[in-house]
C-alpha positions, 0 to 999 in steps of 0.5 A: 499500499503505496498511499492509503490516503485522498487527494489532500493527504494527511495531514492537511496543510492549515488543518487542526481538525484532532487527526491532522495534529495527531501527526499520522500520515496518509500519503495519496493513493497508490498500490503496488502489486508485486507478484510474479510481475511488479504492476503498479496501480496509480502514481500520485503527487507522493509516488517519488517518496513512496518508491523511496520509502519502499526502496523501489525504482520505476525500472522495475516496474512491468506495468502502469495501470490507470484508474482516472485522471484525477490530480492525485492519481496521475501527478506522479507520472513525470517520476518515470523519465528515467532509463529503461531498456523498454518502455513501460506499458501504461494501461488504461481506457482510451479517455485517461489516457487522452487526458493524462498524455495531453500535449501539454501533460505527459506526451513527451514521456511517450515521445521520448520511449519513457512510456508505452501507451496502451489503450484497452476496454473496459470488461476485456481482458488482457496480459502482462506476463503471466499476470491476467488483468481486466478494467471493470467499471466504477462510478466516481460521479463519473465513470472509471476504471477499477482493476482485476488482477489474476496470477496463480489462481489468486484474484486481487481487484482494486476499486478506488475512488468509487461510491455505493453505486456498482453495475453487476458485470463488475460485481461478477468479476469481484466476486471471490477474489481474495483481495479487495482493496475499496474506497472508503473516503470517510466512516460517517456521513458528518466526517464527510460534511466537514470535508466538503465544507472545507472545500465548497462552504464559501465561508459559511460556518458548518452550521450553515452548510447544505449538501445533500449527503452520501448521495452527492458523495462520489466515494464510499463511506467505510460500512459500505466498503465493508458491504462491498467485500461481504456482497463480492465474498472477498477473502480479505477487504482493505479500505483505502482513499481515506480524507483527514476528517476520520479518527486516528487510524488507531480508533479506526481498526478499534471499530471497524477491523474484523478477520475479513475486513481491515483499514488501510494505512501507507506501507502495509503490505499484504500477502494473498 
């Protein structure tokens, strides 16, 4: 687990909530699947520090999978300007590749031979070495990519940045997975309200801030992630992409952790 936090990370600069003041750290989301192949899911703004912390570099990777084109999932791609014998394959749907590798963004990394774009279609599997990979659709307020990776009889599913609204085709492919990485922005709606108020409150006191609750959220709550794992029969579900207004990690673990559900944290290692 390279990063377990949301777009702001934890602590958020200038925030005085108790989690930010606790010294707890969550970097922006990233996942390294290190099996038959080394496959990276997303590369956010903390990607360089995550590589240094975990002791690997871009030259060791076999593929990069992109979920979507939001800043906190792609802004570390500039770190791939490093010599390789062959360009690193970057897999995603065409819409994500078009936005991420726009002429003014990271197109130069393709021209210079560091990266090779590999457009894929959702629900159409492909292989990277001995790993079978399928892009699935999840709802982030707009369709984005989840990923299902299968190798040596094991299945890992990644469904970050997703609201509690899933296509039956996606659930069918995730069913029975050994590990489910599930979006869990907050534990309860009041925490979401506080986080949303910081961005769209327009200077109004929190008590006067009106919003539509989880209906308008483009993320899931921890109880919803737990229920998703139960629904698909995941052997283990790990919650990721938590925002800074949640309780500190120890309190979350005491409230939510179980034999089949864990609240994720940076540098967490999971063997499947």
